[in-house]
KOLGU-4560 file (N, C-alpha, C; in nm, 3 decimals, padded with zeros to 5 digits):
<recs>
<n_xx: -01.866 n_yy: -00.981 n_zz: -00.932 ca_xx: -01.836 ca_yy: -00.849 ca_zz: -00.986 c_xx: -01.878 c_yy: -00.839 c_zz: -01.133 mol: A seq: 1 type: MET>
<n_xx: -01.978 n_yy: -00.911 n_zz: -01.167 ca_xx: -02.023 ca_yy: -00.905 ca_zz: -01.305 c_xx: -02.119 c_yy: -00.787 c_zz: -01.324 mol: A seq: 2 type: SER>
<n_xx: -02.143 n_yy: -00.753 n_zz: -01.449 ca_xx: -02.236 ca_yy: -00.646 ca_zz: -01.477 c_xx: -02.176 c_yy: -00.507 c_zz: -01.467 mol: A seq: 3 type: GLY>
<n_xx: -02.043 n_yy: -00.500 n_zz: -01.455 ca_xx: -01.977 ca_yy: -00.369 ca_zz: -01.447 c_xx: -01.912 c_yy: -00.341 c_zz: -01.582 mol: A seq: 4 type: ILE>
<n_xx: -01.953 n_yy: -00.231 n_zz: -01.646 ca_xx: -01.900 ca_yy: -00.199 ca_zz: -01.780 c_xx: -01.748 c_yy: -00.180 c_zz: -01.780 mol: A seq: 5 type: PRO>
<n_xx: -01.686 n_yy: -00.212 n_zz: -01.893 ca_xx: -01.540 ca_yy: -00.201 ca_zz: -01.908 c_xx: -01.490 c_yy: -00.059 c_zz: -01.882 mol: A seq: 6 type: ALA>
<n_xx: -01.566 n_yy: 00.042 n_zz: -01.928 ca_xx: -01.520 ca_yy: 00.180 ca_zz: -01.907 c_xx: -01.517 c_yy: 00.217 c_zz: -01.759 mol: A seq: 7 type: ASN>
<n_xx: -01.608 n_yy: 00.162 n_zz: -01.681 ca_xx: -01.611 ca_yy: 00.187 ca_zz: -01.536 c_xx: -01.491 c_yy: 00.118 c_zz: -01.471 mol: A seq: 8 type: ILE>
<n_xx: -01.462 n_yy: -00.005 n_zz: -01.514 ca_xx: -01.345 ca_yy: -00.077 ca_zz: -01.461 c_xx: -01.216 c_yy: -00.001 c_zz: -01.493 mol: A seq: 9 type: ARG>
<n_xx: -01.206 n_yy: 00.050 n_zz: -01.617 ca_xx: -01.086 ca_yy: 00.125 ca_zz: -01.656 c_xx: -01.070 c_yy: 00.249 c_zz: -01.569 mol: A seq: 10 type: ARG>
<n_xx: -01.179 n_yy: 00.321 n_zz: -01.550 ca_xx: -01.176 ca_yy: 00.442 ca_zz: -01.468 c_xx: -01.134 c_yy: 00.407 c_zz: -01.324 mol: A seq: 11 type: MET>
<n_xx: -01.190 n_yy: 00.300 n_zz: -01.271 ca_xx: -01.162 ca_yy: 00.259 ca_zz: -01.134 c_xx: -01.015 c_yy: 00.222 c_zz: -01.113 mol: A seq: 12 type: ALA>
<n_xx: -00.953 n_yy: 00.167 n_zz: -01.215 ca_xx: -00.815 ca_yy: 00.121 ca_zz: -01.202 c_xx: -00.713 c_yy: 00.223 c_zz: -01.253 mol: A seq: 13 type: HIS>
<n_xx: -00.759 n_yy: 00.339 n_zz: -01.293 ca_xx: -00.668 ca_yy: 00.445 ca_zz: -01.338 c_xx: -00.586 c_yy: 00.495 c_zz: -01.219 mol: A seq: 14 type: ASP>
<n_xx: -00.455 n_yy: 00.505 n_zz: -01.237 ca_xx: -00.366 ca_yy: 00.549 ca_zz: -01.129 c_xx: -00.400 c_yy: 00.690 c_zz: -01.080 mol: A seq: 15 type: ARG>
<n_xx: -00.459 n_yy: 00.771 n_zz: -01.165 ca_xx: -00.491 ca_yy: 00.909 ca_zz: -01.129 c_xx: -00.625 c_yy: 00.924 c_zz: -01.056 mol: A seq: 16 type: ASN>
<n_xx: -00.697 n_yy: 00.813 n_zz: -01.044 ca_xx: -00.827 ca_yy: 00.815 ca_zz: -00.976 c_xx: -00.801 c_yy: 00.820 c_zz: -00.826 mol: A seq: 17 type: PHE>
<n_xx: -00.839 n_yy: 00.930 n_zz: -00.763 ca_xx: -00.805 ca_yy: 00.955 ca_zz: -00.623 c_xx: -00.913 c_yy: 00.911 c_zz: -00.524 mol: A seq: 18 type: LYS>
<n_xx: -00.868 n_yy: 00.881 n_zz: -00.403 ca_xx: -00.957 ca_yy: 00.850 ca_zz: -00.292 c_xx: -01.033 c_yy: 00.978 c_zz: -00.256 mol: A seq: 19 type: VAL>
<n_xx: -01.165 n_yy: 00.970 n_zz: -00.248 ca_xx: -01.243 ca_yy: 01.089 ca_zz: -00.213 c_xx: -01.316 c_yy: 01.073 c_zz: -00.080 mol: A seq: 20 type: THR>
<n_xx: -01.307 n_yy: 00.954 n_zz: -00.019 ca_xx: -01.373 ca_yy: 00.932 ca_zz: 00.109 c_xx: -01.287 c_yy: 00.838 c_zz: 00.194 mol: A seq: 21 type: LEU>
<n_xx: -01.268 n_yy: 00.876 n_zz: 00.319 ca_xx: -01.191 ca_yy: 00.791 ca_zz: 00.411 c_xx: -01.281 c_yy: 00.744 c_zz: 00.524 mol: A seq: 22 type: ARG>
<n_xx: -01.261 n_yy: 00.618 n_zz: 00.562 ca_xx: -01.332 ca_yy: 00.564 ca_zz: 00.677 c_xx: -01.233 c_yy: 00.570 c_zz: 00.792 mol: A seq: 23 type: ILE>
<n_xx: -01.261 n_yy: 00.657 n_zz: 00.888 ca_xx: -01.168 ca_yy: 00.681 ca_zz: 00.998 c_xx: -01.197 c_yy: 00.597 c_zz: 01.120 mol: A seq: 24 type: GLY>
<n_xx: -01.144 n_yy: 00.643 n_zz: 01.232 ca_xx: -01.158 ca_yy: 00.572 ca_zz: 01.360 c_xx: -01.301 c_yy: 00.548 c_zz: 01.399 mol: A seq: 25 type: ARG>
<n_xx: -01.389 n_yy: 00.642 n_zz: 01.365 ca_xx: -01.529 ca_yy: 00.626 ca_zz: 01.405 c_xx: -01.601 c_yy: 00.518 c_zz: 01.325 mol: A seq: 26 type: SER>
<n_xx: -01.537 n_yy: 00.467 n_zz: 01.220 ca_xx: -01.592 ca_yy: 00.354 ca_zz: 01.145 c_xx: -01.709 c_yy: 00.390 c_zz: 01.054 mol: A seq: 27 type: GLY>
<n_xx: -01.803 n_yy: 00.298 n_zz: 01.044 ca_xx: -01.917 ca_yy: 00.314 ca_zz: 00.955 c_xx: -02.027 c_yy: 00.396 c_zz: 01.022 mol: A seq: 28 type: LEU>
<n_xx: -02.019 n_yy: 00.525 n_zz: 01.006 ca_xx: -02.118 ca_yy: 00.615 ca_zz: 01.067 c_xx: -02.223 c_yy: 00.653 c_zz: 00.964 mol: A seq: 29 type: THR>
<n_xx: -02.335 n_yy: 00.704 n_zz: 01.012 ca_xx: -02.439 ca_yy: 00.751 ca_zz: 00.921 c_xx: -02.385 c_yy: 00.863 c_zz: 00.833 mol: A seq: 30 type: ASP>
<n_xx: -02.301 n_yy: 00.948 n_zz: 00.890 ca_xx: -02.243 ca_yy: 01.059 ca_zz: 00.813 c_xx: -02.157 c_yy: 01.006 c_zz: 00.698 mol: A seq: 31 type: ALA>
<n_xx: -02.083 n_yy: 00.898 n_zz: 00.724 ca_xx: -02.000 ca_yy: 00.838 ca_zz: 00.619 c_xx: -02.087 c_yy: 00.783 c_zz: 00.507 mol: A seq: 32 type: MET>
<n_xx: -02.195 n_yy: 00.713 n_zz: 00.544 ca_xx: -02.287 ca_yy: 00.659 ca_zz: 00.443 c_xx: -02.353 c_yy: 00.771 c_zz: 00.364 mol: A seq: 33 type: PHE>
<n_xx: -02.392 n_yy: 00.877 n_zz: 00.433 ca_xx: -02.455 ca_yy: 00.992 ca_zz: 00.365 c_xx: -02.359 c_yy: 01.055 c_zz: 00.265 mol: A seq: 34 type: ASP>
<n_xx: -02.234 n_yy: 01.071 n_zz: 00.306 ca_xx: -02.133 ca_yy: 01.130 ca_zz: 00.219 c_xx: -02.108 c_yy: 01.042 c_zz: 00.096 mol: A seq: 35 type: GLU>
<n_xx: -02.096 n_yy: 00.912 n_zz: 00.116 ca_xx: -02.075 ca_yy: 00.821 ca_zz: 00.005 c_xx: -02.194 c_yy: 00.825 c_zz: -00.091 mol: A seq: 36 type: LEU>
<n_xx: -02.313 n_yy: 00.824 n_zz: -00.035 ca_xx: -02.435 ca_yy: 00.831 ca_zz: -00.115 c_xx: -02.436 c_yy: 00.959 c_zz: -00.200 mol: A seq: 37 type: ASP>
<n_xx: -02.400 n_yy: 01.069 n_zz: -00.139 ca_xx: -02.395 ca_yy: 01.198 ca_zz: -00.206 c_xx: -02.291 c_yy: 01.198 c_zz: -00.319 mol: A seq: 38 type: SER>
<n_xx: -02.173 n_yy: 01.143 n_zz: -00.290 ca_xx: -02.068 ca_yy: 01.138 ca_zz: -00.392 c_xx: -02.107 c_yy: 01.048 c_zz: -00.508 mol: A seq: 39 type: GLN>
<n_xx: -02.170 n_yy: 00.935 n_zz: -00.478 ca_xx: -02.214 ca_yy: 00.844 ca_zz: -00.585 c_xx: -02.321 c_yy: 00.909 c_zz: -00.673 mol: A seq: 40 type: LEU>
<n_xx: -02.404 n_yy: 00.993 n_zz: -00.612 ca_xx: -02.508 ca_yy: 01.062 ca_zz: -00.688 c_xx: -02.447 c_yy: 01.161 c_zz: -00.786 mol: A seq: 41 type: ALA>
<n_xx: -02.336 n_yy: 01.222 n_zz: -00.748 ca_xx: -02.278 ca_yy: 01.324 ca_zz: -00.836 c_xx: -02.171 c_yy: 01.271 c_zz: -00.930 mol: A seq: 42 type: SER>
<n_xx: -02.101 n_yy: 01.163 n_zz: -00.893 ca_xx: -01.993 ca_yy: 01.119 ca_zz: -00.982 c_xx: -01.995 c_yy: 00.972 c_zz: -01.023 mol: A seq: 43 type: ARG>
<n_xx: -02.087 n_yy: 00.893 n_zz: -00.974 ca_xx: -02.105 ca_yy: 00.752 ca_zz: -01.012 c_xx: -01.998 c_yy: 00.655 c_zz: -00.963 mol: A seq: 44 type: LYS>
<n_xx: -01.870 n_yy: 00.696 n_zz: -00.966 ca_xx: -01.762 ca_yy: 00.607 ca_zz: -00.921 c_xx: -01.687 c_yy: 00.677 c_zz: -00.809 mol: A seq: 45 type: VAL>
<n_xx: -01.672 n_yy: 00.607 n_zz: -00.696 ca_xx: -01.608 ca_yy: 00.666 ca_zz: -00.579 c_xx: -01.506 c_yy: 00.567 c_zz: -00.522 mol: A seq: 46 type: VAL>
<n_xx: -01.390 n_yy: 00.622 n_zz: -00.486 ca_xx: -01.284 ca_yy: 00.541 ca_zz: -00.425 c_xx: -01.280 c_yy: 00.572 c_zz: -00.276 mol: A seq: 47 type: LYS>
<n_xx: -01.287 n_yy: 00.467 n_zz: -00.195 ca_xx: -01.294 ca_yy: 00.480 ca_zz: -00.050 c_xx: -01.174 c_yy: 00.409 c_zz: 00.013 mol: A seq: 48 type: VAL>
<n_xx: -01.114 n_yy: 00.473 n_zz: 00.112 ca_xx: -01.002 ca_yy: 00.411 ca_zz: 00.182 c_xx: -01.037 c_yy: 00.396 c_zz: 00.329 mol: A seq: 49 type: LYS>
<n_xx: -01.011 n_yy: 00.278 n_zz: 00.381 ca_xx: -01.038 ca_yy: 00.249 ca_zz: 00.521 c_xx: -00.907 c_yy: 00.261 c_zz: 00.598 mol: A seq: 50 type: MET>
<n_xx: -00.909 n_yy: 00.331 n_zz: 00.711 ca_xx: -00.788 ca_yy: 00.342 ca_zz: 00.793 c_xx: -00.739 c_yy: 00.204 c_zz: 00.834 mol: A seq: 51 type: ASN>
<n_xx: -00.607 n_yy: 00.187 n_zz: 00.835 ca_xx: -00.548 ca_yy: 00.056 ca_zz: 00.864 c_xx: -00.591 c_yy: -00.005 c_zz: 00.996 mol: A seq: 52 type: LYS>
<n_xx: -00.602 n_yy: 00.073 n_zz: 01.101 ca_xx: -00.634 ca_yy: 00.020 ca_zz: 01.233 c_xx: -00.774 c_yy: -00.037 c_zz: 01.249 mol: A seq: 53 type: GLY>
<n_xx: -00.862 n_yy: -00.008 n_zz: 01.155 ca_xx: -01.001 ca_yy: -00.050 ca_zz: 01.168 c_xx: -01.017 c_yy: -00.201 c_zz: 01.174 mol: A seq: 54 type: LEU>
<n_xx: -00.950 n_yy: -00.271 n_zz: 01.083 ca_xx: -00.949 ca_yy: -00.417 ca_zz: 01.086 c_xx: -00.830 c_yy: -00.468 c_zz: 01.007 mol: A seq: 55 type: THR>
<n_xx: -00.768 n_yy: -00.571 n_zz: 01.058 ca_xx: -00.653 ca_yy: -00.629 ca_zz: 00.990 c_xx: -00.694 c_yy: -00.751 c_zz: 00.908 mol: A seq: 56 type: GLU>
<n_xx: -00.806 n_yy: -00.811 n_zz: 00.943 ca_xx: -00.850 ca_yy: -00.934 ca_zz: 00.877 c_xx: -00.904 c_yy: -00.906 c_zz: 00.737 mol: A seq: 57 type: ALA>
<n_xx: -00.846 n_yy: -00.972 n_zz: 00.639 ca_xx: -00.884 ca_yy: -00.955 ca_zz: 00.498 c_xx: -01.032 c_yy: -00.986 c_zz: 00.475 mol: A seq: 58 type: ARG>
<n_xx: -01.079 n_yy: -01.097 n_zz: 00.531 ca_xx: -01.220 ca_yy: -01.138 ca_zz: 00.514 c_xx: -01.314 c_yy: -01.034 c_zz: 00.574 mol: A seq: 59 type: ASP>
<n_xx: -01.274 n_yy: -00.982 n_zz: 00.689 ca_xx: -01.356 ca_yy: -00.883 ca_zz: 00.758 c_xx: -01.366 c_yy: -00.755 c_zz: 00.675 mol: A seq: 60 type: GLU>
<n_xx: -01.254 n_yy: -00.712 n_zz: 00.615 ca_xx: -01.254 ca_yy: -00.593 ca_zz: 00.529 c_xx: -01.347 c_yy: -00.613 c_zz: 00.411 mol: A seq: 61 type: ARG>
<n_xx: -01.338 n_yy: -00.729 n_zz: 00.348 ca_xx: -01.422 ca_yy: -00.761 ca_zz: 00.232 c_xx: -01.570 c_yy: -00.755 c_zz: 00.272 mol: A seq: 62 type: LYS>
<n_xx: -01.602 n_yy: -00.811 n_zz: 00.388 ca_xx: -01.739 ca_yy: -00.810 ca_zz: 00.438 c_xx: -01.787 c_yy: -00.667 c_zz: 00.461 mol: A seq: 63 type: THR>
<n_xx: -01.701 n_yy: -00.584 n_zz: 00.521 ca_xx: -01.737 ca_yy: -00.444 ca_zz: 00.547 c_xx: -01.761 c_yy: -00.371 c_zz: 00.416 mol: A seq: 64 type: ILE>
<n_xx: -01.672 n_yy: -00.391 n_zz: 00.318 ca_xx: -01.686 ca_yy: -00.324 ca_zz: 00.188 c_xx: -01.816 c_yy: -00.367 c_zz: 00.119 mol: A seq: 65 type: PHE>
<n_xx: -01.851 n_yy: -00.495 n_zz: 00.128 ca_xx: -01.975 ca_yy: -00.544 ca_zz: 00.066 c_xx: -02.098 c_yy: -00.488 c_zz: 00.137 mol: A seq: 66 type: GLU>
<n_xx: -02.089 n_yy: -00.477 n_zz: 00.269 ca_xx: -02.198 ca_yy: -00.421 ca_zz: 00.349 c_xx: -02.222 c_yy: -00.275 c_zz: 00.310 mol: A seq: 67 type: GLU>
<n_xx: -02.114 n_yy: -00.201 n_zz: 00.290 ca_xx: -02.125 ca_yy: -00.060 ca_zz: 00.249 c_xx: -02.196 c_yy: -00.052 c_zz: 00.113 mol: A seq: 68 type: ILE>
<n_xx: -02.154 n_yy: -00.136 n_zz: 00.019 ca_xx: -02.214 ca_yy: -00.136 ca_zz: -00.115 c_xx: -02.363 c_yy: -00.161 c_zz: -00.108 mol: A seq: 69 type: ALA>
<n_xx: -02.401 n_yy: -00.259 n_zz: -00.028 ca_xx: -02.542 ca_yy: -00.294 ca_zz: -00.014 c_xx: -02.621 c_yy: -00.178 c_zz: 00.045 mol: A seq: 70 type: GLN>
<n_xx: -02.566 n_yy: -00.114 n_zz: 00.147 ca_xx: -02.638 ca_yy: -00.007 ca_zz: 00.216 c_xx: -02.660 c_yy: 00.116 c_zz: 00.128 mol: A seq: 71 type: ARG>
<n_xx: -02.565 n_yy: 00.147 n_zz: 00.038 ca_xx: -02.580 ca_yy: 00.266 ca_zz: -00.046 c_xx: -02.634 c_yy: 00.232 c_zz: -00.186 mol: A seq: 72 type: VAL>
<n_xx: -02.663 n_yy: 00.105 n_zz: -00.209 ca_xx: -02.719 ca_yy: 00.065 ca_zz: -00.338 c_xx: -02.619 c_yy: 00.079 c_zz: -00.452 mol: A seq: 73 type: GLY>
<n_xx: -02.493 n_yy: 00.039 n_zz: -00.424 ca_xx: -02.388 ca_yy: 00.049 ca_zz: -00.525 c_xx: -02.325 c_yy: -00.088 c_zz: -00.547 mol: A seq: 74 type: ALA>
<n_xx: -02.245 n_yy: -00.098 n_zz: -00.653 ca_xx: -02.171 ca_yy: -00.221 ca_zz: -00.677 c_xx: -02.027 c_yy: -00.199 c_zz: -00.635 mol: A seq: 75 type: LYS>
<n_xx: -01.970 n_yy: -00.302 n_zz: -00.575 ca_xx: -01.829 ca_yy: -00.299 ca_zz: -00.539 c_xx: -01.751 c_yy: -00.338 c_zz: -00.664 mol: A seq: 76 type: LEU>
<n_xx: -01.685 n_yy: -00.241 n_zz: -00.726 ca_xx: -01.610 ca_yy: -00.267 ca_zz: -00.849 c_xx: -01.485 c_yy: -00.346 c_zz: -00.816 mol: A seq: 77 type: VAL>
<n_xx: -01.414 n_yy: -00.304 n_zz: -00.711 ca_xx: -01.290 ca_yy: -00.369 ca_zz: -00.673 c_xx: -01.258 c_yy: -00.337 c_zz: -00.528 mol: A seq: 78 type: ASP>
<n_xx: -01.189 n_yy: -00.427 n_zz: -00.463 ca_xx: -01.142 ca_yy: -00.404 ca_zz: -00.326 c_xx: -01.003 c_yy: -00.465 c_zz: -00.314 mol: A seq: 79 type: ALA>
<n_xx: -00.906 n_yy: -00.380 n_zz: -00.288 ca_xx: -00.768 ca_yy: -00.427 ca_zz: -00.270 c_xx: -00.713 c_yy: -00.362 c_zz: -00.144 mol: A seq: 80 type: ARG>
<n_xx: -00.668 n_yy: -00.446 n_zz: -00.053 ca_xx: -00.614 ca_yy: -00.392 ca_zz: 00.072 c_xx: -00.719 c_yy: -00.310 c_zz: 00.145 mol: A seq: 81 type: GLY>
<n_xx: -00.685 n_yy: -00.185 n_zz: 00.173 ca_xx: -00.776 ca_yy: -00.097 ca_zz: 00.247 c_xx: -00.859 c_yy: -00.008 c_zz: 00.156 mol: A seq: 82 type: ASN>
<n_xx: -00.854 n_yy: -00.032 n_zz: 00.026 ca_xx: -00.922 ca_yy: 00.054 ca_zz: -00.070 c_xx: -01.033 c_yy: -00.021 c_zz: -00.144 mol: A seq: 83 type: VAL>
<n_xx: -01.148 n_yy: 00.046 n_zz: -00.155 ca_xx: -01.260 ca_yy: -00.011 ca_zz: -00.229 c_xx: -01.311 c_yy: 00.093 c_zz: -00.328 mol: A seq: 84 type: ALA>
<n_xx: -01.360 n_yy: 00.043 n_zz: -00.441 ca_xx: -01.414 ca_yy: 00.133 ca_zz: -00.543 c_xx: -01.559 c_yy: 00.094 c_zz: -00.567 mol: A seq: 85 type: ILE>
<n_xx: -01.647 n_yy: 00.195 n_zz: -00.556 ca_xx: -01.791 ca_yy: 00.172 ca_zz: -00.572 c_xx: -01.843 c_yy: 00.241 c_zz: -00.695 mol: A seq: 86 type: TYR>
<n_xx: -01.944 n_yy: 00.179 n_zz: -00.756 ca_xx: -02.008 ca_yy: 00.236 ca_zz: -00.875 c_xx: -02.159 c_yy: 00.221 c_zz: -00.861 mol: A seq: 87 type: TRP>
<n_xx: -02.226 n_yy: 00.327 n_zz: -00.900 ca_xx: -02.373 ca_yy: 00.321 ca_zz: -00.903 c_xx: -02.417 c_yy: 00.377 c_zz: -01.037 mol: A seq: 88 type: ARG>
<n_xx: -02.496 n_yy: 00.298 n_zz: -01.110 ca_xx: -02.539 ca_yy: 00.340 ca_zz: -01.244 c_xx: -02.659 c_yy: 00.433 c_zz: -01.236 mol: A seq: 89 type: SER>
</recs>
């Protein structure tokens, strides 16, 4: 997680920073990737929440979050539980 500016980290960890994209039952769809890509283009930092039923395994969630980051060309700022924060400069 290196190379992420302090101001981006502060913004990502702000309690008022809201989830703007949810990963639902349908999982990682092209529409979800398109929406994330669009949000990153307009706001640079996006908070994503994955529905609990999708996967219970911590390692699996981390892998999914990293795969999403790679696919949209963003950095994974943080991932805690079912929530991930992405940044694209």
